[in-house]
C-alpha positions as CSV (number, residue, x, y, z in Angstrom):
1,X,42.0,-21.8,-17.3
2,X,40.5,-21.2,-20.8
3,X,39.3,-17.8,-22.0
4,X,35.6,-18.9,-22.1
5,X,35.9,-20.4,-18.6
6,X,37.4,-17.3,-17.1
7,X,34.8,-15.1,-18.9
8,X,32.0,-17.2,-17.2
9,X,33.8,-17.1,-13.9
10,X,34.2,-13.3,-13.8
11,X,30.6,-12.8,-14.9
12,X,29.4,-15.3,-12.2
13,X,31.5,-13.4,-9.6
14,X,29.8,-10.1,-10.7
15,X,26.4,-11.7,-10.3
16,X,27.3,-13.0,-6.8
17,X,28.4,-9.5,-5.8
18,X,25.2,-8.0,-7.2
19,X,23.1,-10.4,-5.0
20,X,25.3,-9.5,-2.0
21,X,24.8,-5.8,-2.5
22,X,21.1,-6.2,-2.8
23,X,21.1,-7.6,0.8
24,X,23.1,-4.7,2.3
25,X,21.3,-2.4,4.7
26,X,19.9,0.8,3.1
27,X,22.0,2.9,5.4
28,X,24.5,5.6,4.2
29,X,27.4,3.2,4.7
30,X,25.6,0.4,3.1
31,X,24.7,2.4,0.0
32,X,28.2,3.9,-0.3
33,X,29.9,0.5,0.0
34,X,27.4,-1.0,-2.4
35,X,28.1,1.6,-5.0
36,X,31.9,1.1,-4.7
37,X,31.9,-2.6,-4.8
38,X,29.5,-2.8,-7.8
39,X,31.7,-0.5,-9.8
40,X,34.9,-2.4,-9.1
41,X,33.4,-5.8,-9.4
42,X,31.6,-5.4,-12.7
43,X,34.8,-3.8,-14.0
44,X,36.6,-7.1,-13.6
45,X,34.4,-9.0,-16.0
46,X,34.2,-6.1,-18.5
47,X,37.9,-5.5,-18.6
48,X,38.7,-9.2,-18.9
49,X,36.4,-9.3,-21.9
50,X,38.3,-6.3,-23.3
51,X,41.6,-8.0,-22.6
52,X,40.4,-11.0,-24.7
53,X,40.1,-8.6,-27.6
54,X,43.4,-6.9,-27.1
55,X,45.2,-5.8,-30.3
56,X,48.7,-6.7,-29.0
57,X,50.5,-8.4,-26.1
58,X,51.2,-5.0,-24.6
59,X,47.5,-4.1,-24.8
60,X,46.6,-7.4,-23.2
61,X,49.0,-6.8,-20.4
62,X,47.7,-3.3,-19.8
63,X,44.0,-4.5,-19.7
64,X,44.8,-7.4,-17.4
65,X,46.6,-4.9,-15.1
66,X,43.2,-3.1,-14.8
67,X,41.5,-6.5,-14.1
68,X,44.1,-7.1,-11.3
69,X,43.5,-3.6,-9.8
70,X,39.8,-3.9,-9.9
71,X,39.8,-7.4,-8.4
72,X,42.1,-6.2,-5.6
73,X,39.8,-3.2,-5.1
74,X,36.8,-5.5,-4.9
75,X,38.6,-7.6,-2.3
76,X,39.2,-4.3,-0.3
77,X,35.5,-3.5,-0.4
78,X,34.6,-7.0,0.8
79,X,37.1,-6.6,3.7
80,X,35.5,-3.3,4.5
81,X,32.0,-4.9,4.5
82,X,33.4,-7.4,7.0
83,X,35.3,-5.0,9.2
84,X,32.3,-2.6,9.3
85,X,30.1,-5.5,10.4
86,X,27.6,-4.8,7.6
87,X,28.0,-8.4,6.6
88,X,29.0,-11.3,8.9
89,X,32.5,-12.6,8.1
90,X,31.2,-16.2,7.6
91,X,29.0,-14.9,4.7
92,X,32.0,-13.4,3.0
93,X,34.5,-16.2,3.2
94,X,33.7,-17.9,-0.1
95,X,33.3,-14.7,-2.1
96,X,36.6,-13.3,-0.7
97,X,38.3,-16.7,-1.6
98,X,37.0,-16.3,-5.2
99,X,38.3,-12.7,-5.3
100,X,41.7,-13.9,-4.2
101,X,41.7,-16.7,-6.8
102,X,40.7,-14.2,-9.6
103,X,43.6,-12.0,-8.5
104,X,46.0,-15.0,-8.6
105,X,44.8,-16.1,-12.0
106,X,45.2,-12.5,-13.3
107,X,48.7,-12.1,-12.0
108,X,49.8,-15.4,-13.5
109,X,48.3,-14.4,-16.9
110,X,50.2,-11.1,-16.8
111,X,53.4,-12.9,-16.0
112,X,52.9,-15.5,-18.7
113,X,52.2,-12.7,-21.3
114,X,55.3,-10.8,-20.2
115,X,57.4,-14.0,-20.5
116,X,56.0,-14.8,-23.9
117,X,56.6,-11.3,-25.1
118,X,60.2,-11.4,-23.9
119,X,60.7,-14.8,-25.6
120,X,59.2,-13.5,-28.9
121,X,61.6,-10.5,-28.8
122,X,64.6,-12.7,-28.1
123,X,63.5,-15.0,-31.0
124,X,63.2,-12.0,-33.4
125,X,66.6,-10.6,-32.4
126,X,68.3,-14.0,-32.8
127,X,66.7,-14.6,-36.2
128,X,67.6,-11.1,-37.4
129,X,71.2,-11.6,-36.4
130,X,71.3,-14.8,-38.5
131,X,69.9,-13.1,-41.6
């Protein structure tokens, strides 16, 4: 997935969560879960944008690690909404699927960056030995 596409996708996910949160009951539990899920979800898009401006591969990997953690946290809050019966399970199926897909994309991106970093290091070592 391209960088612009994933930026759009993470932002669209945040907007879907915001709509979901607006529909939650104004109970103590509803407000508490709304607050938690909004923080974790909006952090996904914000941290992905920061990762796109990373100064190094290590910085990219670190920022994407935050994206992964926040996406997993968002999935947890979605599961809690379902388990608490604040939102019917059927209404959460698609958004939970999107959270899982964002986690999977993030994990693959991190693994790819780590492999590329290792390959770059091996290339530098090999070339310095030849010099």
